[in-house]
N, C-alpha and C positions, 0 to 999 in steps of 0.2 A: 621380314626379320623373323629368325627362327626363334623357337622357344626360350634357349639359351640367352640368344642375343636381346631375347623380349627382358628375360631377370636380369641381366646386365644394364641395360636401358631404364630400369625400374631402379635400380638400385644407386643409378646416377642421378636421380631426380628427388631433392629432398620430398616428402610427401606435403609438408604444409606451405612450401611455395609451388607446388602444381598448379592449382586453380590458379592463380594470377597469371602464372607465367604463359598457359596455354588462351587464355582469355585476353592477355595483352594486345593481340594485333586487331581485338575487333571491341577495345576498350570504348570507342566515343559511341559505337554503335550499341553498344550494354548499357551506357548512361541513356541514350535516346529510347533506349527499351523502357528503363523505368519510367520515363515520362509518359511513354505510351501506355504502358499498363496504368499508371495514376489517372490518366484519362478514361481507359475505360472504366475504372471503378467510380469515375465522378459519376453518380447518379442521382436521380429525384429520390431515390429510394432510401427513407433516413437510415435503416438499419445497414444496408451497403455501404453508405456515406461513412457510417461510424465506424465501419470495421476495415475499411480499405487499408490505411496504415499496416493493421494487423496482417492482411492478407498478402501484402508485399513482402511483410517480413518473413511470411510462413512460406512462400512458393522458393526460397532459399537461392540454390546457387546458382543459378539462371545456365545449367549444364548441357540442356538439351538446345535452346536458343543459341548458346556459345557455338555450337554442332552444325546448325543450322547458318549460323552467320559467316563461320570459316569457309563453310564448302561453297558458299554463294560467291563468298568474294575470290574465289579462284576462277569464275567465270564472269558472264557480262551480265551483272544484276544492277537491278535499280535499287539504290542502298536505301529507300523510304520503303518499297515492297518488301525489302529484305527485311526490315527493322519490324513493320508491321507484321507479316508472318511468326516472325520469332515472337511477338506478343500473343499471337493467336493461338499457339504453339503452349506457351506458358500460362495464357487461361486454361485451355483442358488441362494440363496439369496440376494447377490450383485447384480446378472443379473436382479434379480426381482425388486428391489429398483430403479436400473436405467429405467427400463421400466414404472414403477408407476409414478417417478419424471416426464418421458416425457410427460406420457398420461395425467397426471395432471397439465402439465405446472408448476412444482414446482420449485421455485427459490433456496431454501435452505433445508438440510437436514442434521441433528447433527450438526448444526450452521454453517456449511460447503454450498458453492454453489455448486449445482447440477452439474453433468456433462451437462446437456442441458443449464444450464445458462452458464457454462464457454465454451461451445461451440454451439450445435444448437440441434435441436432434430433429424436431419439425422444422427448426428456423435455419439448420446448418442444410438439412437435404434443401431446402427451397432455394437458399442462397449456391447450393452448388449445382443445380438445376439453373437457375438464372445465369451463373459464368458460363456453362456447357453453351446454352443458346445464344447469351451474346456474342461468344465467338463466332458463332456459324453468321448470324447476323452482318456483323461486323466483316468478316470474309465475303460474304454475299455485296453487300453494300460497296466493297474494294474492288469488286469486278475482276478477280484472280481465277478464272472458272477451271484452270488445270491446277487448282489446289483444293476446290471444293472435294472431289471424290476421294481424295488423297486422305485428307483431315474426316470425312463421312466413314469411309471403311475403318480409319483406326479407331475413331471412337464407338462405332461398332465392335469392334473387335476388344477393345476395353471393357467393354460392357460386358460382351461375353466372359471374358477374364474374371471379373465382379460375381458375375453366376457361379463361373468355375470353383471360385474361392469360396463360395457361400457352402457350395455341395462337398468340397474337399475340406472345411472347416471341421475338425475333431476327429479327423480321417486316419486313424493312426495306421492304417495299412496303405497308406498313399504310396505309388512306387514314384521312381526317378522320371521315368517317363511322363505319369501324370503332373508332376513339378514343372517340369520344363513346357510342358503343354501350358500350364496356368501362366507360369511367368511370360512367356512367348506373347498371349492374348494381352496380359494384363498391365506389362511392363515394357518388353522388346519393342511392342509394336509403337508405342509413340516414339522411341528413340529412331527405330527406323524412319518413321513419317519425317522426322526432323532432318535427318540425312537427306532423305528423296526430295523435300521440297527444296531445301540448299541447292541440289542439282537442278530441279528446275527450273528457279530462279535464276542460277547461274547459266541456264541457257545450254545444258550438257544433253548429248543424247540421248535415246532411249537405253541403250545398253548402260552406259555411264551411270543415269540415275538409276536404273537396275542394280547394279552393282553397290552403289551409295546406301541403297535399301537396305540391302545382306550386311552391310558394313555397320549399319545403325543398330540394326538386330543383332550381331555379334555383341557389340558395344551394350546394348541394354542389358543381355543376358549376363555378360562378364560383370558389370554393375550390381545388377541385381545377386547375383551369387556372392560376390564381394559382400552385399548389405547383409545377405543372411549369415553369414559369417560374423558379422558384426553381434549379431543378438548372443552369441554365446562368448566371445572374445573382445567387445567392446567396452568404453568407458562411457558412462552415462551423462554424463557431462559433456563430453562431447559429442556424443551423439545427437544430445537435447531430446532421448527420453530414455525409458528406461531398458536397461539389458535383461533379456530374455521376455522381450514384450511380445515375440511371436509366439514363443512356447506359451504365454499368460492368455493369448487370443485365440487358443486353438490351432494355430499354424503350425502345421509339421512340414519343415522345410529340409532341403537336402541333407544339412550335418546330422540330423535325426534319420533322416532318413537312411543314409548311408550305416551309422551305428548300429541301428536295428538290424539291418541286413547283415552285417559284420559278426555281431557280438553272440556269446554264447546264450545259453538260456536264463541263467541267473542275473545279467547285465542285462538283456533283452528285456526280460519280464519288469526290471525297474526302470527301463526306459518308457516302457509300453504305459508303464503306470502312470511315471510323471506325466506324459500325455495328454492321458485321459483325464487327470486331476487339475491341469495347466497352472501348476503351481510347484513349487519346491523351496524344502527349507534351506538355510544358509550351508547346512552340514552338506545336504544332496545336490545344492548348486557344484559344491567343489568336488563331488564324486561323478557326478557327470562332466565335469570338465576335464577330470582325469579319465573317462571313457572316451570323448571323443578325439582326445588326444591320443591314447592309447592304441586304440583300435584304427586309426588313421583317418577318423572322418577331417579332421580339420585341416589336413594335408591334402585329402583327397579334393575336398572343396576348393581349395585354393590353386591347386592343379588344373582343376576344372575353369575356375575363372581366367586362369594365365593362357590356356587353351583358347578359350574364346577370344580373348584380347588379342593373341597371336592372329588368330583369323581374319579379325577385325582390320589389323594392321597390313593384313598380307593385301586387303581388298583394297588399300588406299595407291598400290603401285602404279594405277594409270594415271595419277594425279601428278602434275609437275612438282618438281621440286621446289621448295621455298618456305617462307615464313608460315603461310597459312598451313601447308601441309605438315610442318614441323609441330606446330601447332596443334592438330589433330592428332599425332601421333604422341603427343604430351599428354592430349585428352584420353587416350585409351589408357595410359601409364596410369594417370589420375585415378581412372575406375577403378582399378585392381591395386592400389598401392595408397590410397586417400587413408587417414586415419580416423574419419568420421564420415 
């Protein structure tokens, strides 16, 4: 599908219904996933029992498990193994969110208080560690040896990404290359693993599994670039967190990187000052938005996201046409056309 065709495809799907549409072919599996997740959080540890419902709400859209399930269903999968593997991916994602919120001192996620806000940094850090290790114990007990190295390498890459995020925090000279290196390790790696595991469970050959892994990484990159745009153009109520949260946390993302590279000395000084202060007044926020619009930063980021989405779609060409492939194509559209 070409970039122009992708843009037409995006316009043909209503943003508020995309999630339900592409999840529909695996609706029963997603319901089973919710039960599996609840079982994982059913623990003798009092704190975990007390926050299990909260954690199930924070983990969100089930986007990665949906991608895994859709791919697995196109092969010869064992439905129970597929739901199980999807729950492992979602456990890892949940643990990552807990650690992210702790590091960033975030108080709200998806409209709910974070664990570090409910308790403290010590409790949230340990709970994140517990969920990570719980995912591995469950995976080993299930005896799915092909999946263990995939999950191990992915969690390693995600940890590298967290280290890079700490190193790059408050670095106003970060380059676009630095940005994508961090994004690849911290975010795209888990989406790539989700697609790869779907292929493994579906019994696909090595070349197909490798192509699916690349599909997932492209999809993850497109998703995150779009997410970073929301920090400047999103609606706080829909996002479930404050706008400019990345700026306030000292994270320099692609819109600012592009703008600081393009703008003249006066605006560049203004942008660098905002990045150093990690805050802005209402008047400065309006000026920032105008600069990002006029210098082409918003269009540039949108084009990068669309290009990555187009690359992801092209990697699905070997899959048979049908309801599951169509759903995957809609998942790609959702990644770059969602409203939150």
